[in-house]
C-alpha positions in Angstrom: 0.1 0.0 0.0 1.1 3.5 -0.6 -0.3 5.9 1.9 -0.9 9.6 0.9 -2.4 11.8 3.4 -3.2 15.3 2.9 -3.1 17.4 6.1 -6.8 18.9 5.6 -9.4 17.2 7.6 -11.4 16.1 4.4 -13.1 12.9 3.4 -11.3 9.8 3.4 -10.8 8.3 -0.1 -9.6 4.9 -0.9 -8.2 4.4 -4.5 -7.9 0.8 -5.6 -6.3 1.0 -9.2 -3.5 -1.5 -10.7 -2.2 0.9 -13.2 0.2 3.3 -11.6 -0.4 6.6 -13.8 -4.5 6.6 -13.2 -3.9 5.7 -9.5 -1.7 8.6 -9.1 -3.6 11.1 -11.1 -6.7 10.4 -9.1 -4.9 10.6 -6.0 -3.3 14.1 -6.9 -7.1 15.4 -8.3 -8.7 14.3 -4.9 -5.6 15.5 -2.7 -5.9 19.0 -4.5 -9.5 19.1 -3.4 -8.8 18.7 0.3 -9.6 14.9 0.6 -7.4 12.2 2.4 -6.3 9.7 0.1 -4.9 6.1 0.4 -4.0 4.2 -2.9 -3.8 0.7 -3.2 -2.4 -1.3 -6.2 -4.9 -4.0 -5.9 -7.9 -5.1 -4.2 -5.7 -7.9 -2.1 -3.4 -5.0 -1.0 -6.6 -3.0 0.3 -8.0 -5.9 1.9 -4.7 -6.8 3.8 -3.6 -3.3 4.7 -6.6 -1.2 4.9 -9.1 -0.4 8.0 -11.8 -0.9 5.7 -14.5 0.5 7.5 -13.1 3.9 7.9 -13.6 5.2 4.3 -15.8 7.9 3.2 -15.8 6.5 -0.4 -13.9 4.0 -2.6 -12.4 4.7 -6.2 -12.6 1.3 -7.8 -11.1 -0.2 -11.0 -13.6 -2.6 -12.4 -11.1 -4.8 -14.3 -8.1 -5.8 -12.2 -6.2 -9.0 -12.1 -7.2 -11.7 -9.7 -10.0 -9.8 -7.8 -11.9 -6.8 -9.7 -13.4 -3.9 -8.2 -16.9 -5.5 -8.7 -15.7 -8.5 -6.8 -14.2 -6.4 -4.0 -17.3 -4.4 -3.6 -19.6 -7.6 -3.4 -17.0 -9.0 -0.8 -17.1 -5.8 1.3 -21.2 -5.8 1.2 -20.7 -9.4 2.4 -18.8 -8.3 5.2 -21.7 -5.5 5.8 -19.3 -3.0 4.9 -21.6 -0.3 2.9 -19.0 2.5 1.8 -20.0 4.2 -1.3 -18.1 3.3 -4.4 -17.2 4.9 -7.7 -16.2 2.2 -10.3 -13.6 3.4 -13.0 -12.7 1.6 -16.3 -10.8 2.2 -19.5 -12.9 -0.6 -20.7 -16.6 -1.5 -21.5 -16.6 -5.2 -20.6 -19.1 -7.9 -19.5 -18.4 -6.7 -15.7 -20.4 -3.7 -16.2 -23.7 -5.4 -16.5 -23.0 -6.6 -13.0 -22.8 -3.1 -11.4 -26.4 -2.7 -10.5 -26.3 -5.7 -8.3 -23.7 -3.8 -6.1 -26.1 -0.8 -5.8 -24.4 1.1 -8.3 -27.0 3.7 -9.8 -25.2 4.6 -13.1 -22.8 3.6 -15.5 -20.9 6.4 -17.5 -19.6 5.1 -21.0 -16.7 6.7 -22.8 -17.2 9.9 -24.8 -17.6 7.5 -28.1 -20.2 5.3 -26.4 -17.9 2.3 -27.4 -15.5 0.1 -25.7 -12.0 1.1 -26.0 -10.4 -0.4 -29.2 -13.8 -1.2 -30.8 -13.9 0.1 -34.5 -15.7 3.6 -35.3 
């Protein structure tokens, strides 16, 4: 786990994203807006090192190796942890269809409305 704390008393946000550049971009954006941020490079790292019931919100990558963001949220729900979550993804895949089961209200497609890499 890489911990990044802002000195302000903002809400505590956990970012679980396997791509370092994306993880750091979200972390910087949130810290600049006064949030306390902790970043994790996998769902397993989050589960192993995080005080999971102390977050105000999670930012979860939908597609990660081993345990996806959707699976992570389902696991948290089964443990009676009901923290709000924002899903992010670079790819619209079959995992998206399962988001409503996690209590997610909306899925925002890419600007083109097509999965990344799909022909125009």
